[in-house]
ZAGU-458790 format. One line per 10 residues: number of its first residue (from 1); their letters; for each residue x, y, z of N, C-alpha, C. Coordinates in pm, 1 decimal. Layout:
BEGIN
NUM = a = X Y Z X Y Z X Y Z; ... $
This chain:
BEGIN
1 = mleqlcdkrf = -14662.8 15372.8 1443.9 -14526.6 15403.8 1338.5 -14463.3 15282.9 1306.8; -14453.1 15201.2 1406.7 -14386.8 15074.7 1403.6 -14462.6 14978.9 1314.1; -14593.7 14966.8 1318.2 -14679.4 14904.8 1240.8 -14662.6 14941.2 1109.5; -14679.3 15075.2 1069.2 -14648.3 15119.2 916.4 -14511.4 15068.9 883.8; -14407.4 15087.3 955.9 -14280.7 15062.6 892.9 -14274.0 14897.4 874.2; -14337.0 14823.8 959.7 -14342.6 14671.3 919.6 -14425.8 14666.3 797.5; -14510.3 14699.5 768.3 -14595.6 14696.3 649.7 -14536.6 14740.4 509.4; -14449.5 14837.3 531.3 -14370.3 14885.5 409.2 -14262.1 14792.9 390.3; -14187.0 14741.3 510.9 -14075.8 14640.1 485.3 -14103.2 14506.6 416.2; -14222.8 14442.7 480.9 -14265.3 14329.4 448.8 -14383.0 14319.7 354.1 $
11 = awimpaktkg = -14393.5 14426.6 295.9 -14533.8 14431.6 189.5 -14509.5 14317.7 78.5; -14391.8 14299.0 38.6 -14376.1 14213.3 -92.3 -14411.8 14079.6 -29.6; -14426.2 14029.1 96.1 -14456.1 13911.0 142.7 -14603.5 13871.7 186.0; -14673.4 14022.9 196.2 -14781.4 13993.3 262.3 -14882.4 14017.1 160.8; -15001.2 13946.1 170.1 -15121.4 13970.7 86.3 -15164.4 14114.0 71.7; -15226.3 14156.6 -20.0 -15276.0 14297.1 -35.1 -15409.3 14321.2 41.8; -15405.2 14436.0 109.4 -15531.4 14400.8 225.8 -15645.6 14476.3 141.0; -15773.4 14419.7 143.8 -15882.1 14475.4 82.7 -15973.8 14538.2 163.3; -16005.3 14664.8 136.9 -16085.4 14743.7 239.4 -16221.5 14667.7 255.5; -16250.3 14672.7 414.1 -16355.3 14611.3 456.6 -16369.6 14459.0 478.2 $
21 = aaipavpvig = -16257.3 14374.2 399.9 -16268.4 14262.8 387.9 -16199.1 14174.9 540.6; -16265.8 14079.3 561.7 -16226.2 14012.9 720.1 -16104.3 13933.8 681.1; -16009.1 13935.2 790.9 -15888.5 13856.1 759.8 -15911.5 13705.2 792.0; -15906.0 13615.6 716.6 -15939.4 13466.2 724.8 -15861.0 13411.5 867.0; -15950.2 13330.7 926.9 -15889.6 13285.7 1050.4 -15784.3 13150.9 1024.1; -15687.1 13177.5 1079.7 -15575.8 13059.2 1086.5 -15643.5 12932.4 1147.5; -15609.4 12824.5 1088.1 -15672.2 12673.5 1149.5 -15560.2 12647.6 1260.7; -15603.6 12608.4 1382.9 -15530.2 12541.9 1487.2 -15489.4 12412.2 1456.3; -15376.9 12394.7 1455.2 -15322.0 12251.1 1414.8 -15313.9 12193.8 1559.3; -15337.8 12073.7 1552.4 -15325.4 12012.7 1675.6 -15472.0 11902.8 1713.4 $
31 = hrrdpertra = -15467.6 11827.0 1819.7 -15576.9 11724.7 1877.7 -15665.4 11841.4 1969.2; -15783.0 11792.3 1927.9 -15879.1 11847.2 2005.0 -15908.8 11769.7 2137.2; -15942.6 11818.8 2237.0 -15977.5 11759.3 2380.7 -16102.0 11666.5 2355.9; -16100.5 11534.9 2406.7 -16187.9 11456.7 2411.7 -16171.4 11371.0 2535.1; -16276.8 11427.9 2642.9 -16264.9 11355.8 2774.4 -16326.8 11242.3 2763.4; -16422.0 11229.4 2701.2 -16481.3 11054.2 2724.4 -16396.0 10966.0 2655.5; -16294.8 11006.1 2540.7 -16208.5 10915.6 2481.6 -16097.5 10900.5 2592.1; -16043.9 10998.3 2653.5 -15933.3 10986.1 2765.1 -15976.6 10905.0 2867.1; -16103.0 10938.1 2919.9 -16134.9 10842.3 3028.8 -16166.0 10690.6 2992.4; -16190.3 10664.6 2870.8 -16222.6 10517.0 2816.3 -16077.3 10452.4 2796.9 $
41 = rllktaiqmf = -15985.4 10551.1 2749.5 -15860.4 10496.3 2734.1 -15790.6 10442.1 2843.6; -15822.7 10533.0 2978.4 -15753.5 10515.6 3093.9 -15814.4 10381.3 3169.2; -15933.8 10380.6 3148.2 -16030.8 10265.2 3203.1 -15984.7 10134.7 3119.7; -15957.2 10147.7 3014.0 -15933.6 10008.1 2939.5 -15802.9 9966.4 2967.3; -15691.5 10057.4 2970.7 -15543.7 10030.2 3015.0 -15549.6 9972.8 3188.2; -15639.2 10037.9 3249.3 -15635.3 9984.5 3385.4 -15684.6 9857.7 3392.8; -15837.5 9822.0 3319.8 -15849.5 9697.7 3317.2 -15740.4 9576.5 3288.4; -15671.9 9602.3 3166.9 -15591.6 9536.6 3121.2 -15473.9 9495.2 3239.5; -15429.5 9599.1 3295.0 -15316.3 9611.0 3380.4 -15336.8 9549.7 3529.6; -15443.1 9587.8 3554.1 -15491.7 9535.8 3701.3 -15537.6 9365.2 3690.5 $
51 = sakgyhgvsv = -15592.8 9349.1 3578.4 -15629.1 9179.9 3550.4 -15496.1 9106.7 3532.8; -15393.4 9172.4 3499.5 -15284.6 9098.8 3476.7 -15179.7 9089.8 3581.1; -15176.0 9190.6 3671.7 -15082.3 9204.3 3787.6 -15172.2 9212.8 3909.1; -15288.6 9247.1 3907.5 -15369.5 9271.0 4067.1 -15343.9 9417.9 4109.5; -15412.3 9445.6 4206.3 -15444.4 9572.4 4264.4 -15273.2 9621.7 4293.5; -15223.5 9557.7 4382.3 -15098.8 9588.5 4416.0 -14976.6 9579.3 4323.6; -15007.6 9524.7 4219.8 -14885.0 9517.4 4123.7 -14892.9 9618.8 4026.1; -14966.9 9727.2 4050.9 -14976.3 9820.5 3950.4 -14991.2 9970.5 4000.4; -14893.1 10032.9 3957.1 -14894.5 10179.9 3986.2 -14985.7 10282.4 3891.4; -15004.3 10389.7 3972.4 -15094.0 10489.5 3855.4 -14978.3 10535.9 3763.9 $
61 = devveaakvn = -14845.6 10562.8 3793.4 -14746.9 10593.3 3699.2 -14752.3 10480.6 3578.1; -14735.3 10358.9 3602.7 -14766.0 10276.7 3481.2 -14885.8 10281.3 3406.9; -15008.0 10299.2 3482.8 -15124.9 10315.0 3404.0 -15114.1 10416.8 3311.4; -15074.9 10533.1 3327.3 -15064.0 10635.5 3285.9 -14968.3 10668.2 3150.9; -14875.6 10587.5 3186.7 -14755.0 10564.7 3088.5 -14809.6 10487.9 2965.5; -14865.6 10367.3 3013.8 -14925.2 10284.2 2933.9 -15039.2 10343.3 2830.7; -15118.3 10436.8 2904.6 -15213.6 10482.8 2848.9 -15197.5 10628.9 2767.5; -15063.1 10675.2 2782.5 -15020.0 10789.7 2724.1 -15104.8 10891.2 2746.8; -15156.0 10920.3 2867.2 -15223.7 11037.4 2929.5 -15146.8 11109.3 3020.5; -15186.1 11247.8 3091.6 -15120.9 11297.8 3172.5 -15200.2 11256.0 3317.1 $
71 = krmvyhyfgs = -15075.5 11230.9 3399.5 -15116.7 11187.1 3530.1 -15240.6 11232.2 3613.1; -15242.2 11380.5 3573.7 -15364.6 11451.8 3627.4 -15499.5 11374.9 3601.5; -15514.3 11346.0 3474.3 -15620.9 11273.0 3442.4 -15689.5 11166.5 3527.5; -15606.9 11072.5 3576.2 -15644.1 10984.9 3648.7 -15737.1 11057.9 3769.6; -15663.0 11159.5 3860.8 -15717.8 11202.7 3956.1 -15863.4 11299.4 3931.2; -15839.2 11338.2 3815.3 -15944.6 11436.4 3738.1 -16085.7 11331.4 3727.9; -16060.0 11223.7 3657.2 -16171.3 11138.7 3627.7 -16222.5 11016.7 3705.1; -16120.6 10995.5 3819.9 -16144.0 10890.3 3873.7 -16124.3 10935.8 4058.2; -16015.4 10988.6 4084.2 -16002.9 11031.6 4210.8 -15890.5 10969.9 4282.7; -15857.6 10830.0 4269.1 -15736.6 10777.2 4325.8 -15717.2 10655.5 4254.0 $
81 = kedlylaale = -15609.9 10581.2 4293.8 -15591.5 10446.9 4226.0 -15686.7 10362.2 4275.2; -15727.8 10366.1 4388.3 -15840.1 10251.5 4452.7 -15969.6 10285.0 4369.3; -16002.3 10420.5 4358.2 -16141.6 10441.8 4277.5 -16104.9 10392.8 4116.7; -15988.0 10401.0 4059.9 -15971.9 10365.0 3928.2 -15988.6 10228.0 3939.3; -15956.7 10132.5 4013.9 -15955.2 10000.9 4037.8 -16103.9 9947.6 4044.7; -16167.1 10027.5 4123.4 -16317.7 9993.1 4161.3 -16413.7 10018.8 4016.5; -16355.0 10113.8 3964.6 -16419.8 10144.8 3808.2 -16397.7 10012.9 3702.9; -16262.8 10002.0 3716.2 -16245.4 9836.6 3641.0 -16315.1 9741.1 3671.8; -16329.4 9708.4 3806.0 -16423.9 9610.5 3866.1 -16557.3 9620.9 3818.6; -16614.0 9741.5 3836.0 -16760.5 9756.6 3813.3 -16771.3 9756.4 3636.3 $
91 = evfgrfvrle = -16674.4 9783.6 3572.0 -16707.2 9777.7 3426.8 -16691.1 9641.0 3385.2; -16608.4 9549.8 3430.6 -16601.2 9428.4 3390.0 -16705.8 9336.1 3444.1; -16711.5 9355.6 3569.6 -16846.7 9276.5 3623.2 -16992.5 9310.8 3577.8; -17001.2 9457.1 3551.4 -17111.3 9493.6 3460.9 -17152.5 9443.4 3360.2; -17024.6 9391.3 3269.9 -17051.1 9292.7 3156.8 -17139.0 9172.1 3156.9; -17136.7 9108.1 3281.0 -17169.9 8998.0 3323.5 -17333.7 9019.9 3361.2; -17329.2 9135.8 3449.8 -17491.4 9183.0 3461.6 -17570.6 9216.0 3332.4; -17485.5 9266.5 3249.7 -17543.0 9325.1 3122.6 -17561.9 9212.0 3004.3; -17509.7 9089.1 3060.6 -17505.2 8958.9 2962.0 -17658.1 8946.8 2899.2; -17666.7 8956.7 2753.7 -17808.5 8927.2 2701.6 -17816.0 8778.3 2646.3 $
101 = iaplasdasp = -17915.5 8730.9 2706.5 -17953.0 8581.8 2689.7 -18079.2 8588.2 2557.9; -18058.1 8490.6 2458.1 -18151.9 8499.5 2359.4 -18287.4 8464.6 2424.7; -18382.9 8500.3 2397.2 -18508.2 8439.9 2454.6 -18550.9 8315.0 2402.1; -18616.3 8217.8 2466.9 -18634.6 8068.6 2421.8 -18785.3 8117.9 2413.6; -18871.1 7996.2 2354.9 -19002.8 7991.3 2338.6 -19079.9 7991.9 2468.8; -19192.5 8034.5 2482.3 -19247.3 8039.2 2626.1 -19267.6 7908.8 2687.1; -19287.0 7782.3 2557.2 -19310.4 7691.5 2637.0 -19194.1 7590.8 2644.5; -19074.7 7641.6 2645.4 -18937.8 7576.3 2679.0 -18930.8 7514.6 2776.4; -18860.7 7373.5 2785.0 -18872.9 7344.3 2928.7 -18768.6 7373.8 3011.6; -18768.4 7356.8 3136.3 -18664.2 7386.6 3237.8 -18533.3 7363.6 3180.9 $
111 = mdklsqllaa = -18521.6 7221.8 3153.3 -18398.0 7145.8 3092.4 -18314.0 7248.1 2996.5; -18435.4 7287.1 2908.7 -18365.7 7367.4 2809.2 -18322.2 7508.5 2807.0; -18398.8 7578.0 2948.4 -18364.3 7681.1 2967.0 -18239.4 7718.7 3051.2; -18206.1 7589.8 3129.8 -18073.8 7590.7 3202.2 -17963.4 7541.7 3132.4; -17984.3 7470.5 3028.4 -17882.5 7442.2 2943.9 -17843.6 7599.4 2857.0; -17918.2 7638.0 2826.1 -17901.3 7783.8 2760.1 -17828.4 7884.2 2869.7; -17868.5 7888.0 2980.1 -17787.7 7970.5 3081.8 -17633.4 7918.8 3090.8; -17625.2 7794.4 3081.7 -17490.8 7736.2 3100.1 -17406.3 7765.4 2976.2; -17474.7 7741.9 2872.0 -17397.2 7793.8 2737.3 -17375.6 7951.8 2753.1; -17469.1 8044.5 2795.1 -17429.7 8179.3 2809.3 -17306.5 8186.6 2891.2 $
121 = nfefleknpe = -17320.9 8141.3 2994.0 -17204.6 8141.0 3101.0 -17049.8 8117.3 3039.8; -17072.1 8001.1 2983.3 -16932.4 7957.0 2905.3 -16896.5 8078.5 2812.9; -16991.3 8108.5 2723.5 -16949.7 8216.5 2625.9 -16891.8 8335.2 2682.8; -16948.2 8377.7 2781.5 -16913.5 8477.8 2862.1 -16767.8 8481.9 2883.0; -16743.0 8378.7 2976.5 -16610.9 8362.2 3021.3 -16489.7 8329.0 2919.2; -16554.8 8277.1 2807.6 -16462.4 8284.5 2680.4 -16415.2 8399.0 2618.9; -16502.3 8505.2 2642.7 -16469.0 8627.4 2556.5 -16428.6 8736.7 2677.3; -16432.1 8715.9 2784.7 -16387.7 8792.4 2893.3 -16293.3 8756.6 2995.0; -16169.8 8722.5 2940.7 -16066.8 8696.6 3031.2 -16039.9 8772.5 3168.1; -16066.0 8881.8 3141.3 -16052.7 9003.0 3246.4 -16124.6 8973.1 3368.0 $
131 = fvrlllwenl = -16259.6 8915.8 3347.2 -16328.5 8893.0 3457.0 -16274.5 8785.8 3539.8; -16243.9 8691.3 3459.6 -16175.1 8564.5 3542.2 -16063.9 8602.9 3630.6; -15946.2 8692.3 3553.9 -15842.6 8712.4 3625.9 -15868.1 8814.2 3758.7; -15942.2 8910.8 3725.5 -15965.2 9014.1 3830.9 -16044.4 8938.1 3967.0; -16132.9 8843.3 3925.0 -16194.6 8769.5 4031.5 -16097.4 8682.0 4106.7; -15989.6 8624.8 4036.6 -15892.9 8544.9 4100.3 -15819.0 8638.1 4188.6; -15771.1 8762.1 4131.6 -15679.3 8845.4 4212.9 -15745.9 8900.8 4327.6; -15886.7 8930.2 4336.9 -15976.1 8953.5 4445.7 -15969.2 8857.0 4529.7; -15999.9 8712.9 4471.7 -15986.3 8635.8 4601.6 -15836.2 8607.3 4679.0; -15761.3 8610.5 4614.5 -15605.1 8622.2 4645.3 -15592.7 8743.0 4757.1 $
141 = dngqrlaahp = -15643.1 8828.2 4739.8 -15653.6 8992.9 4830.0 -15753.2 8959.6 4923.5; -15827.7 8821.9 4945.4 -15927.8 8827.0 5078.9 -16055.8 8916.2 5039.1; -16067.1 8913.3 4897.2 -16184.9 8992.0 4860.5 -16232.7 9125.9 4921.9; -16113.3 9204.1 4958.6 -16127.1 9330.3 5038.8 -16236.4 9427.9 4952.2; -16197.0 9437.8 4859.9 -16275.6 9539.6 4772.4 -16397.8 9512.5 4736.5; -16423.5 9377.9 4700.3 -16558.6 9330.3 4671.7 -16665.5 9327.1 4791.1; -16580.2 9289.8 4913.1 -16672.3 9307.7 5017.8 -16722.6 9420.8 5077.9; -16635.0 9527.6 5040.4 -16691.6 9676.5 5071.2 -16773.1 9721.0 4981.5; -16806.3 9660.1 4847.8 -16858.7 9696.0 4745.7 -16942.7 9573.2 4675.8; -17024.9 9489.7 4754.7 -17078.5 9369.5 4718.7 -17163.3 9389.0 4611.1 $
151 = qyltknpfmd = -17236.2 9521.6 4551.6 -17322.5 9527.7 4451.9 -17255.0 9490.3 4318.6; -17114.3 9459.8 4321.4 -17078.6 9432.2 4181.7 -17122.4 9282.2 4137.3; -17153.2 9191.4 4228.6 -17176.8 9065.3 4234.9 -17308.2 9005.8 4257.1; -17359.2 9060.4 4379.7 -17459.9 9005.9 4453.5 -17587.0 9044.8 4381.2; -17577.4 9170.6 4321.7 -17705.8 9232.9 4208.8 -17683.9 9170.2 4082.5; -17733.9 9042.9 4058.4 -17673.7 8976.2 3925.2 -17811.6 8927.5 3872.9; -17866.6 8979.7 3794.9 -17971.8 8925.8 3724.0 -17952.3 8790.8 3651.1; -17839.9 8742.1 3629.0 -17790.3 8635.6 3564.1 -17818.2 8522.7 3643.8; -17783.2 8527.2 3778.6 -17786.7 8444.6 3887.9 -17923.4 8417.7 3923.3; -18010.3 8542.0 3945.4 -18131.4 8527.7 3962.2 -18217.9 8452.8 3876.3 $
161 = rfrmvveegv = -18182.5 8468.1 3750.8 -18250.1 8384.6 3628.8 -18215.3 8228.8 3638.8; -18107.2 8211.2 3710.4 -18039.9 8063.6 3723.2 -18171.2 8012.1 3836.4; -18164.4 8094.4 3956.3 -18265.6 8039.7 4050.3 -18414.6 8014.2 3987.1; -18454.2 8120.8 3927.7 -18596.9 8092.1 3867.2 -18625.0 7981.5 3798.7; -18520.8 7948.2 3721.2 -18516.3 7832.0 3639.9 -18518.1 7707.8 3707.4; -18444.8 7693.2 3809.1 -18430.3 7587.9 3913.5 -18548.2 7555.6 3953.9; -18610.8 7688.8 4033.9 -18753.1 7656.1 4109.8 -18862.0 7625.4 4009.2; -18857.0 7661.1 3879.4 -18956.0 7622.9 3779.7 -18946.5 7481.6 3751.5; -18821.5 7435.3 3739.5 -18820.2 7303.1 3754.6 -18861.9 7208.2 3835.9; -18826.4 7249.6 3977.8 -18890.5 7184.1 4098.5 -19036.6 7188.5 4094.0 $
171 = kagvfrqprd = -19074.7 7299.8 4071.0 -19241.8 7300.9 4085.1 -19309.1 7213.2 3966.6; -19236.4 7217.2 3863.5 -19307.9 7127.9 3747.1 -19244.2 6971.7 3775.9; -19183.1 6950.4 3872.3 -19158.6 6789.9 3871.7 -19035.1 6761.1 3802.8; -18984.9 6842.2 3751.0 -18863.7 6796.8 3654.3 -18743.9 6791.2 3737.1; -18727.7 6878.9 3803.9 -18596.3 6879.6 3898.1 -18625.8 6860.3 4034.8; -18554.8 6802.0 4100.1 -18571.8 6776.6 4246.5 -18498.0 6891.5 4339.7; -18552.3 6906.5 4455.7 -18538.1 7053.1 4539.5 -18383.6 7027.9 4568.8; -18296.6 7119.1 4533.6 -18164.6 7139.4 4583.5 -18149.6 7159.2 4719.0; -18052.0 7086.5 4783.6 -18016.3 7097.5 4947.6 -18010.6 7231.6 4981.4; -17963.1 7305.8 4910.6 -17927.3 7438.5 4925.9 -17877.5 7522.6 4791.5 $
181 = mrhllvnfig = -17977.4 7619.5 4777.2 -17963.7 7671.5 4638.1 -17811.4 7751.6 4616.6; -17753.2 7807.1 4735.7 -17642.8 7859.0 4728.8 -17511.1 7765.0 4694.9; -17541.6 7643.8 4714.2 -17420.7 7535.5 4718.5 -17462.8 7491.9 4567.1; -17555.4 7496.2 4518.2 -17594.4 7461.6 4382.1 -17528.0 7577.2 4292.9; -17537.3 7695.5 4326.7 -17467.7 7791.2 4243.4 -17328.7 7782.6 4259.3; -17256.7 7750.8 4347.7 -17131.9 7730.2 4363.6 -17083.1 7628.0 4284.0; -17141.9 7505.0 4270.5 -17141.0 7411.4 4194.1 -17151.9 7438.1 4044.4; -17266.5 7507.4 4022.9 -17277.9 7588.3 3866.1 -17175.5 7666.9 3834.7; -17142.2 7768.1 3905.4 -17014.4 7843.2 3866.0 -16880.4 7756.6 3866.6; -16856.4 7677.7 3955.5 -16720.6 7606.9 3959.4 -16722.4 7525.8 3822.8 $
191 = lsfvyysnry = -16815.0 7492.6 3784.8 -16792.8 7377.7 3683.7 -16758.5 7458.0 3555.0; -16796.8 7572.3 3532.8 -16774.6 7659.4 3436.7 -16643.9 7722.5 3424.7; -16639.3 7787.4 3553.0 -16525.0 7879.6 3586.3 -16369.4 7796.8 3605.3; -16378.0 7674.1 3624.8 -16258.8 7591.3 3641.3 -16172.8 7594.5 3500.1; -16231.9 7581.1 3399.3 -16180.2 7579.8 3270.9 -16118.4 7685.9 3240.1; -16159.3 7801.6 3283.4 -16068.1 7928.0 3254.6 -15994.6 7974.9 3366.3; -16033.9 7950.9 3503.4 -15938.2 7991.0 3595.3 -15795.6 7895.0 3608.0; -15820.1 7771.4 3546.0 -15692.7 7677.8 3556.0 -15670.4 7636.5 3422.3; -15681.3 7700.9 3317.7 -15649.8 7658.6 3223.6 -15493.9 7605.0 3163.8; -15404.1 7682.1 3242.3 -15248.8 7643.1 3203.9 -15217.0 7533.4 3288.4 $
201 = slaatiglkn = -15304.5 7504.3 3414.2 -15261.8 7407.9 3497.8 -15308.4 7275.1 3447.2; -15434.8 7282.3 3381.7 -15510.4 7174.1 3314.9 -15447.8 7125.1 3207.3; -15368.0 7214.8 3121.1 -15304.5 7181.9 3004.7 -15169.4 7111.9 3044.0; -15117.5 7167.3 3155.1 -14995.5 7091.8 3200.7 -14989.1 6964.6 3258.2; -15108.2 6949.6 3341.4 -15116.7 6832.8 3402.2 -15190.4 6723.6 3338.0; -15294.5 6744.8 3271.6 -15371.0 6640.4 3200.2 -15388.2 6661.3 3068.4; -15317.0 6771.9 3005.6 -15321.4 6775.3 2837.5 -15434.8 6833.3 2801.3; -15524.3 6901.5 2882.8 -15670.8 6952.6 2864.5 -15631.7 7106.4 2789.9; -15625.5 7095.1 2645.6 -15609.1 7258.1 2617.6 -15733.9 7329.8 2575.2; -15708.7 7442.2 2655.0 -15858.2 7524.0 2599.5 -15862.3 7606.4 2487.3 $
211 = tgkethgmrl = -15875.3 7536.3 2405.1 -15872.8 7592.8 2256.3 -15950.1 7510.0 2161.5; -16025.5 7593.9 2061.4 -16083.5 7531.3 1977.9 -16231.7 7512.6 1984.9; -16320.5 7526.3 1895.6 -16466.2 7523.6 1909.4 -16503.8 7340.5 1958.4; -16444.2 7251.2 1903.0 -16474.1 7143.8 1945.5 -16459.6 7102.2 2102.1; -16347.5 7149.1 2144.0 -16319.2 7164.4 2292.2 -16396.9 7208.5 2350.6; -16431.1 7332.4 2308.2 -16533.5 7416.8 2386.6 -16673.4 7332.4 2381.5; -16718.9 7282.9 2271.5 -16846.8 7252.0 2291.1 -16849.1 7091.9 2351.1; -16737.6 7030.2 2394.4 -16721.9 6905.6 2459.1 -16725.6 6953.5 2616.2; -16676.1 7058.4 2648.5 -16672.2 7132.0 2792.9 -16820.3 7130.6 2822.7; -16869.0 7216.9 2748.5 -17025.5 7267.8 2764.6 -17124.9 7150.1 2787.2 $
221 = aqvidlvlng = -17099.2 7049.9 2686.3 -17185.5 6921.3 2706.1 -17163.3 6844.0 2835.0; -17061.3 6844.2 2864.6 -16981.2 6776.8 2990.7 -17083.4 6818.0 3121.8; -17058.3 6982.2 3115.0 -17099.6 7044.5 3234.5 -17257.8 7035.2 3199.7; -17338.0 7066.6 3110.4 -17481.8 7040.5 3101.3 -17514.5 6914.6 3148.4; -17448.8 6799.2 3111.5 -17484.5 6668.5 3149.1 -17463.1 6635.4 3295.7; -17362.7 6686.1 3352.9 -17355.2 6682.9 3493.9 -17456.3 6739.8 3584.3; -17507.5 6882.4 3529.1 -17585.9 6962.5 3584.1 -17720.5 6902.1 3594.1; -17779.7 6861.0 3464.9 -17902.4 6841.0 3441.5 -17913.2 6689.6 3512.4; -17826.4 6584.0 3492.3 -17865.9 6454.4 3567.6 -17848.2 6469.8 3703.6; -17771.3 6572.1 3755.4 -17780.6 6606.4 3895.4 -17899.1 6647.3 3992.2 $
231 = llar = -17970.8 6724.3 3882.0 -18087.5 6795.3 3924.1 -18219.5 6718.1 3896.5; -18216.2 6614.6 3803.8 -18338.2 6572.3 3765.1 -18405.5 6476.3 3871.1; -18538.8 6494.4 3853.9 -18598.9 6408.5 3986.7 -18611.5 6280.5 3928.5; -18580.8 6205.7 4060.6 -18577.6 6041.6 4029.6 -18738.9 5983.1 4074.2 $
């Protein structure tokens, strides 16, 4: 009865009904859920904030506010603040593991291969400042989380390749045997890393600005010269 009354009262604004015709569906206005995009936005925001302020300097509330997502999404996708931080470490350090190095000719010398590795390392640090900052924060925090999850850095094909190139050079008589491969790795990492970890203090103390292709090339050439001359067999 009520339905019939409504039909009569509002017939002038309602479209005429056609017998047997289906009523068209009304499109739903709004955003469809995209779980992968939400998770990626959370992770990207977390990487930016943790690399800027460290683990203890960032709260979950700050991350979700910056990412513009519901707080429940952190716990849904990651589980906890620490799990979110570990996911950030895994993503950023995973970039280093996935670093692609252009293949050289099969007859390339160990010197050429080592120079290429040094250049690839410089390029990575240049393009991934979050890696540098997260590693610095981890060291300030006594490496607690990296110690609990060593797979983020120890299983590193890049460093394995470095060892292989050096050993190949030693076998060929091009390089002398390092006193300790681990210390050589420290020297290799330090020569590259210091330009990015200390860029502001280097600029302030000795006027060494970390900008421009020419400066980048000069840094790389200096490091290659030091490493190769330090390894060459005498």
